[in-house]
DRENPAKE-754687 format. One record per residue: residue number from 0; residue in one letter; y negated, x negated, z of N, C-alpha, C in turn. Coordinates in steps of 0.02 Angstrom, whole numbers, plus 32768, in hexadecimal, padded with zeros to 4 digits. Atoms other than C-alpha are relative to their C-alpha. Example, Ala and Ser with C-alpha at 12.3 -4.5 7.8 and 13.67 -1.06 7.14 Angstrom:
REM DRENPAKE-754687
<drenvo k="0" r="a" n_north="803B" n_east="7FD3" n_up="8000" ca_north="80E1" ca_east="7D99" ca_up="8186" c_north="7FC4" c_east="7FD3" c_up="8000"/>
<drenvo k="1" r="s" n_north="803B" n_east="802A" n_up="7FFD" ca_north="8035" ca_east="7D54" ca_up="8165" c_north="7FC9" c_east="8027" c_up="8025"/>
***
This chain:
REM DRENPAKE-754687
<drenvo k="0" r="m" n_north="7FFC" n_east="7FFD" n_up="7FB7" ca_north="B68D" ca_east="F0D4" ca_up="F20B" c_north="8035" c_east="8033" c_up="8015"/>
<drenvo k="1" r="e" n_north="7FCB" n_east="7FD4" n_up="7FE8" ca_north="B729" ca_east="F11A" ca_up="F25F" c_north="7FF1" c_east="8014" c_up="8047"/>
<drenvo k="2" r="l" n_north="8008" n_east="7FE7" n_up="7FBC" ca_north="B721" ca_east="F184" ca_up="F2F9" c_north="8039" c_east="7FE7" c_up="802C"/>
<drenvo k="3" r="k" n_north="7FCD" n_east="8018" n_up="7FD1" ca_north="B77E" ca_east="F145" ca_up="F393" c_north="8034" c_east="8036" c_up="800B"/>
<drenvo k="4" r="s" n_north="7FD1" n_east="7FCA" n_up="7FF3" ca_north="B7CF" ca_east="F1F0" ca_up="F3AD" c_north="8032" c_east="8007" c_up="7FC7"/>
<drenvo k="5" r="i" n_north="7FD1" n_east="7FFD" n_up="8039" ca_north="B81D" ca_east="F1EA" ca_up="F2FF" c_north="8035" c_east="7FCA" c_up="8007"/>
<drenvo k="6" r="k" n_north="7FD0" n_east="8036" n_up="7FF8" ca_north="B86F" ca_east="F143" ca_up="F325" c_north="8036" c_east="8011" c_up="8034"/>
<drenvo k="7" r="k" n_north="7FD0" n_east="7FEE" n_up="7FCC" ca_north="B8C1" ca_east="F18C" ca_up="F3C0" c_north="802A" c_east="803D" c_up="7FF2"/>
<drenvo k="8" r="n" n_north="7FDE" n_east="7FC3" n_up="8011" ca_north="B8FB" ca_east="F22C" ca_up="F36E" c_north="8044" c_east="7FEF" c_up="7FE1"/>
<drenvo k="9" r="p" n_north="7FC0" n_east="8010" n_up="801C" ca_north="B9B9" ca_east="F222" ca_up="F353" c_north="8011" c_east="8026" c_up="7FC1"/>
<drenvo k="10" r="f" n_north="7FF0" n_east="7FD8" n_up="803C" ca_north="B9B4" ca_east="F2A3" ca_up="F2C8" c_north="7FDC" c_east="7FE6" c_up="7FC1"/>
<drenvo k="11" r="i" n_north="8024" n_east="801D" n_up="8038" ca_north="B940" ca_east="F23B" ca_up="F25B" c_north="8014" c_east="7FB7" c_up="7FFC"/>
<drenvo k="12" r="d" n_north="7FE9" n_east="8046" n_up="800C" ca_north="B987" ca_east="F19A" ca_up="F214" c_north="7FD8" c_east="7FE5" c_up="7FC4"/>
<drenvo k="13" r="s" n_north="802C" n_east="801B" n_up="8036" ca_north="B909" ca_east="F137" ca_up="F1B0" c_north="8028" c_east="7FD3" c_up="7FD0"/>
<drenvo k="14" r="e" n_north="7FD7" n_east="802A" n_up="8029" ca_north="B999" ca_east="F0CE" ca_up="F169" c_north="801E" c_east="8025" c_up="7FC5"/>
<drenvo k="15" r="k" n_north="7FDE" n_east="7FD9" n_up="8035" ca_north="B9E1" ca_east="F15D" ca_up="F102" c_north="7FD1" c_east="8009" c_up="7FC5"/>
<drenvo k="16" r="k" n_north="8027" n_east="7FFE" n_up="803B" ca_north="B9A7" ca_east="F15D" ca_up="F050" c_north="8008" c_east="8041" c_up="7FD9"/>
<drenvo k="17" r="d" n_north="7FF4" n_east="7FC4" n_up="8026" ca_north="B9F5" ca_east="F1FD" ca_up="F00C" c_north="7FFF" c_east="803E" c_up="802C"/>
<drenvo k="18" r="i" n_north="8004" n_east="7FC3" n_up="7FD8" ca_north="B9F2" ca_east="F2B2" ca_up="F041" c_north="8043" c_east="8014" c_up="801F"/>
<drenvo k="19" r="f" n_north="7FC0" n_east="7FEF" n_up="7FE7" ca_north="BAAE" ca_east="F2B8" ca_up="F065" c_north="8016" c_east="7FD5" c_up="803C"/>
<drenvo k="20" r="g" n_north="7FED" n_east="8029" n_up="7FC7" ca_north="BAAF" ca_east="F234" ca_up="F0EC" c_north="8037" c_east="7FD0" c_up="7FEC"/>
<drenvo k="21" r="n" n_north="7FC6" n_east="802C" n_up="800E" ca_north="BB53" ca_east="F1D3" ca_up="F0F2" c_north="8035" c_east="8026" c_up="7FD9"/>
<drenvo k="22" r="f" n_north="7FD2" n_east="7FDB" n_up="8029" ca_north="BBAC" ca_east="F22A" ca_up="F063" c_north="803C" c_east="7FD6" c_up="7FF0"/>
<drenvo k="23" r="n" n_north="7FC2" n_east="8024" n_up="800E" ca_north="BC62" ca_east="F1F6" ca_up="F054" c_north="8022" c_east="8020" c_up="7FC5"/>
<drenvo k="24" r="t" n_north="7FE4" n_east="7FE6" n_up="803E" ca_north="BC9F" ca_east="F210" ca_up="EFA1" c_north="804B" c_east="800A" c_up="8005"/>
<drenvo k="25" r="q" n_north="7FB8" n_east="7FFA" n_up="7FFC" ca_north="BD56" ca_east="F1F1" ca_up="EFC9" c_north="8013" c_east="803E" c_up="8028"/>
<drenvo k="26" r="k" n_north="7FF0" n_east="7FC4" n_up="7FD9" ca_north="BD5B" ca_east="F276" ca_up="F051" c_north="7FEE" c_east="8040" c_up="7FDA"/>
<drenvo k="27" r="f" n_north="8014" n_east="7FC6" n_up="8026" ca_north="BCFD" ca_east="F2ED" ca_up="EFE1" c_north="8032" c_east="8013" c_up="7FCA"/>
<drenvo k="28" r="l" n_north="7FD0" n_east="7FF4" n_up="8035" ca_north="BD78" ca_east="F2D8" ca_up="EF52" c_north="8044" c_east="8017" c_up="801C"/>
<drenvo k="29" r="i" n_north="7FC3" n_east="7FE7" n_up="7FE1" ca_north="BE0C" ca_east="F2EE" ca_up="EFC9" c_north="7FF9" c_east="8049" c_up="8013"/>
<drenvo k="30" r="g" n_north="800F" n_east="7FBC" n_up="7FF0" ca_north="BDBD" ca_east="F38E" ca_up="F006" c_north="8002" c_east="802E" c_up="7FC3"/>
<drenvo k="31" r="v" n_north="7FFE" n_east="7FDA" n_up="803D" ca_north="BDA5" ca_east="F3CA" ca_up="EF55" c_north="8047" c_east="8009" c_up="7FE6"/>
<drenvo k="32" r="a" n_north="7FB9" n_east="7FF9" n_up="8016" ca_north="BE5A" ca_east="F3A6" ca_up="EF29" c_north="8028" c_east="8030" c_up="802C"/>
<drenvo k="33" r="i" n_north="7FDF" n_east="7FD2" n_up="7FD3" ca_north="BE9B" ca_east="F400" ca_up="EFC3" c_north="7FEA" c_east="8047" c_up="7FF4"/>
<drenvo k="34" r="g" n_north="8019" n_east="7FBC" n_up="800D" ca_north="BE2C" ca_east="F494" ca_up="EFA0" c_north="801A" c_east="801C" c_up="7FBD"/>
<drenvo k="35" r="a" n_north="7FE7" n_east="7FEA" n_up="8043" ca_north="BE64" ca_east="F49A" ca_up="EEE9" c_north="8049" c_east="8015" c_up="8005"/>
<drenvo k="36" r="v" n_north="7FB8" n_east="7FF0" n_up="7FF8" ca_north="BF1C" ca_east="F497" ca_up="EF1B" c_north="8008" c_east="8042" c_up="8027"/>
<drenvo k="37" r="g" n_north="7FFF" n_east="7FC2" n_up="7FD8" ca_north="BEFD" ca_east="F51E" ca_up="EF9E" c_north="7FEE" c_east="803D" c_up="7FD6"/>
<drenvo k="38" r="a" n_north="8015" n_east="7FC8" n_up="802C" ca_north="BEA1" ca_east="F58D" ca_up="EF23" c_north="8036" c_east="8010" c_up="7FCD"/>
<drenvo k="39" r="y" n_north="7FCC" n_east="7FF4" n_up="8033" ca_north="BF29" ca_east="F576" ca_up="EEA1" c_north="803C" c_east="8025" c_up="801F"/>
<drenvo k="40" r="i" n_north="7FC6" n_east="7FE2" n_up="7FE1" ca_north="BFB3" ca_east="F5A2" ca_up="EF1B" c_north="7FF0" c_east="8048" c_up="8016"/>
<drenvo k="41" r="l" n_north="8013" n_east="7FBC" n_up="7FEA" ca_north="BF55" ca_east="F63A" ca_up="EF60" c_north="7FF7" c_east="8030" c_up="7FC6"/>
<drenvo k="42" r="s" n_north="800D" n_east="7FD3" n_up="8039" ca_north="BF2F" ca_east="F67E" ca_up="EEB2" c_north="803A" c_east="8005" c_up="7FCF"/>
<drenvo k="43" r="n" n_north="7FC9" n_east="8001" n_up="8030" ca_north="BFD4" ca_east="F65A" ca_up="EE57" c_north="8040" c_east="8015" c_up="8022"/>
<drenvo k="44" r="e" n_north="7FC4" n_east="7FE4" n_up="7FE0" ca_north="C06A" ca_east="F6C4" ca_up="EE85" c_north="803E" c_east="7FD5" c_up="7FF4"/>
<drenvo k="45" r="n" n_north="7FC7" n_east="802A" n_up="800F" ca_north="C0E7" ca_east="F651" ca_up="EE2F" c_north="7FFE" c_east="7FC1" c_up="802B"/>
<drenvo k="46" r="a" n_north="8006" n_east="803C" n_up="7FD7" ca_north="C0A3" ca_east="F5BB" ca_up="EE8E" c_north="8014" c_east="8012" c_up="8048"/>
<drenvo k="47" r="q" n_north="7FEE" n_east="7FEC" n_up="7FBB" ca_north="C0B5" ca_east="F61C" ca_up="EF32" c_north="804D" c_east="8006" c_up="8006"/>
<drenvo k="48" r="k" n_north="7FB8" n_east="7FF8" n_up="7FFD" ca_north="C16A" ca_east="F649" ca_up="EF0A" c_north="8023" c_east="7FBB" c_up="8002"/>
<drenvo k="49" r="n" n_north="7FE3" n_east="8043" n_up="8002" ca_north="C193" ca_east="F594" ca_up="EEDE" c_north="7FF5" c_east="7FD9" c_up="8041"/>
<drenvo k="50" r="l" n_north="800D" n_east="8020" n_up="7FC3" ca_north="C13F" ca_east="F556" ca_up="EF7B" c_north="802D" c_east="801A" c_up="8039"/>
<drenvo k="51" r="f" n_north="7FD6" n_east="7FE1" n_up="7FCC" ca_north="C19E" ca_east="F5D0" ca_up="EFEA" c_north="804A" c_east="7FEC" c_up="7FF6"/>
<drenvo k="52" r="k" n_north="7FBB" n_east="8015" n_up="800C" ca_north="C242" ca_east="F5A1" ca_up="EF95" c_north="800A" c_east="7FB6" c_up="8018"/>
<drenvo k="53" r="a" n_north="7FFB" n_east="8046" n_up="7FEA" ca_north="C21F" ca_east="F4E8" ca_up="EFB5" c_north="8001" c_east="7FFB" c_up="804D"/>
<drenvo k="54" r="v" n_north="8003" n_east="7FFF" n_up="7FB7" ca_north="C1F5" ca_east="F50C" ca_up="F06B" c_north="8044" c_east="8019" c_up="801C"/>
<drenvo k="55" r="a" n_north="7FC0" n_east="7FE6" n_up="7FEA" ca_north="C293" ca_east="F574" ca_up="F07F" c_north="8038" c_east="7FCD" c_up="7FF7"/>
<drenvo k="56" r="k" n_north="7FCE" n_east="8035" n_up="800F" ca_north="C2FD" ca_east="F4EA" ca_up="F02F" c_north="7FFA" c_east="7FC8" c_up="8033"/>
<drenvo k="57" r="g" n_north="800B" n_east="8034" n_up="7FCF" ca_north="C2AF" ca_east="F469" ca_up="F0A1" c_north="8018" c_east="8014" c_up="8045"/>
<drenvo k="58" r="n" n_north="7FE9" n_east="7FE6" n_up="7FC0" ca_north="C2D0" ca_east="F4D7" ca_up="F139" c_north="804C" c_east="8000" c_up="8003"/>
<drenvo k="59" r="e" n_north="7FB6" n_east="7FFF" n_up="8003" ca_north="C386" ca_east="F4EC" ca_up="F103" c_north="801C" c_east="7FBB" c_up="8007"/>
<drenvo k="60" r="l" n_north="7FE9" n_east="8044" n_up="7FFA" ca_north="C39C" ca_east="F433" ca_up="F0EE" c_north="7FF7" c_east="7FE3" c_up="8044"/>
<drenvo k="61" r="f" n_north="800D" n_east="8015" n_up="7FBC" ca_north="C34E" ca_east="F412" ca_up="F197" c_north="8036" c_east="801C" c_up="8030"/>
<drenvo k="62" r="h" n_north="7FD0" n_east="7FE3" n_up="7FD6" ca_north="C3C2" ca_east="F48B" ca_up="F1ED" c_north="8047" c_east="7FE5" c_up="7FF4"/>
<drenvo k="63" r="t" n_north="7FBF" n_east="801E" n_up="8011" ca_north="C459" ca_east="F444" ca_up="F191" c_north="8005" c_east="7FBA" c_up="801F"/>
<drenvo k="64" r="g" n_north="8001" n_east="8042" n_up="7FE3" ca_north="C428" ca_east="F397" ca_up="F1CA" c_north="8009" c_east="8001" c_up="804B"/>
<drenvo k="65" r="i" n_north="7FFA" n_east="7FF9" n_up="7FB8" ca_north="C418" ca_east="F3D1" ca_up="F27E" c_north="8048" c_east="8011" c_up="8012"/>
<drenvo k="66" r="e" n_north="7FBA" n_east="7FED" n_up="7FF5" ca_north="C4C5" ca_east="F422" ca_up="F275" c_north="802E" c_east="7FC2" c_up="7FF9"/>
<drenvo k="67" r="e" n_north="7FD8" n_east="803D" n_up="800D" ca_north="C50E" ca_east="F380" ca_up="F22E" c_north="7FF8" c_east="7FD0" c_up="803A"/>
<drenvo k="68" r="l" n_north="8009" n_east="802B" n_up="7FC6" ca_north="C4C1" ca_east="F31C" ca_up="F2BC" c_north="8023" c_east="8019" c_up="803D"/>
<drenvo k="69" r="k" n_north="7FDB" n_east="7FE2" n_up="7FC6" ca_north="C50A" ca_east="F394" ca_up="F33D" c_north="804A" c_east="7FF3" c_up="7FF8"/>
<drenvo k="70" r="e" n_north="7FB7" n_east="800E" n_up="800A" ca_north="C5B7" ca_east="F380" ca_up="F2F0" c_north="8010" c_east="7FB7" c_up="800C"/>
<drenvo k="71" r="r" n_north="7FF5" n_east="8047" n_up="7FF4" ca_north="C5A8" ca_east="F2C2" ca_up="F2F1" c_north="7FFF" c_east="7FF0" c_up="804B"/>
<drenvo k="72" r="f" n_north="8005" n_east="800C" n_up="7FB9" ca_north="C573" ca_east="F2C6" ca_up="F3A6" c_north="803F" c_east="801A" c_up="8026"/>
<drenvo k="73" r="e" n_north="7FC4" n_east="7FE6" n_up="7FE2" ca_north="C604" ca_east="F336" ca_up="F3D5" c_north="803E" c_east="7FD6" c_up="7FF3"/>
<drenvo k="74" r="d" n_north="7FC9" n_east="802D" n_up="8012" ca_north="C67C" ca_east="F2C3" ca_up="F377" c_north="7FFE" c_east="7FC1" c_up="802B"/>
<drenvo k="75" r="a" n_north="8008" n_east="803C" n_up="7FD8" ca_north="C639" ca_east="F22C" ca_up="F3D1" c_north="8013" c_east="800C" c_up="804B"/>
<drenvo k="76" r="e" n_north="7FF1" n_east="7FEA" n_up="7FBA" ca_north="C646" ca_east="F287" ca_up="F479" c_north="804B" c_east="8008" c_up="8008"/>
<drenvo k="77" r="a" n_north="7FB7" n_east="7FF8" n_up="7FFD" ca_north="C6FB" ca_east="F2B7" ca_up="F453" c_north="8024" c_east="7FBE" c_up="7FFF"/>
<drenvo k="78" r="e" n_north="7FE1" n_east="8043" n_up="8002" ca_north="C727" ca_east="F203" ca_up="F427" c_north="7FFA" c_east="7FDC" c_up="8044"/>
<drenvo k="79" r="m" n_north="8009" n_east="801D" n_up="7FBF" ca_north="C6DE" ca_east="F1C9" ca_up="F4CC" c_north="802F" c_east="801C" c_up="8034"/>
<drenvo k="80" r="h" n_north="7FD2" n_east="7FE1" n_up="7FD0" ca_north="C744" ca_east="F246" ca_up="F52E" c_north="8048" c_east="7FEF" c_up="7FF0"/>
<drenvo k="81" r="a" n_north="7FBD" n_east="8014" n_up="8013" ca_north="C7DF" ca_east="F218" ca_up="F4CC" c_north="8011" c_east="7FB8" c_up="8017"/>
<drenvo k="82" r="k" n_north="7FF4" n_east="8044" n_up="7FEB" ca_north="C7CB" ca_east="F15F" ca_up="F4F6" c_north="8004" c_east="7FFC" c_up="804D"/>
<drenvo k="83" r="e" n_north="7FFE" n_east="7FFF" n_up="7FB4" ca_north="C7B1" ca_east="F18A" ca_up="F5B0" c_north="8046" c_east="8013" c_up="8017"/>
<drenvo k="84" r="q" n_north="7FBE" n_east="7FE6" n_up="7FEA" ca_north="C859" ca_east="F1E0" ca_up="F5B9" c_north="8039" c_east="7FD7" c_up="7FEA"/>
***
């Protein structure tokens, strides 16, 4: 015999069979992997140095690309002005 109040309670789901509810293994494993990488980076000085070097190199490449785009834009602008005259 089930009580009517239990059927209406949103916190009690009679469909769930396990104690974890809707456990998503894929999301759990992704979280474990991210946590392991984070713990490794936070605890390993060489990994930190390599990570910072990679970020600095990426930043340098980004700024170099922006400068190249600016130069191409200025060249195109100069060509347009030259054709007008």
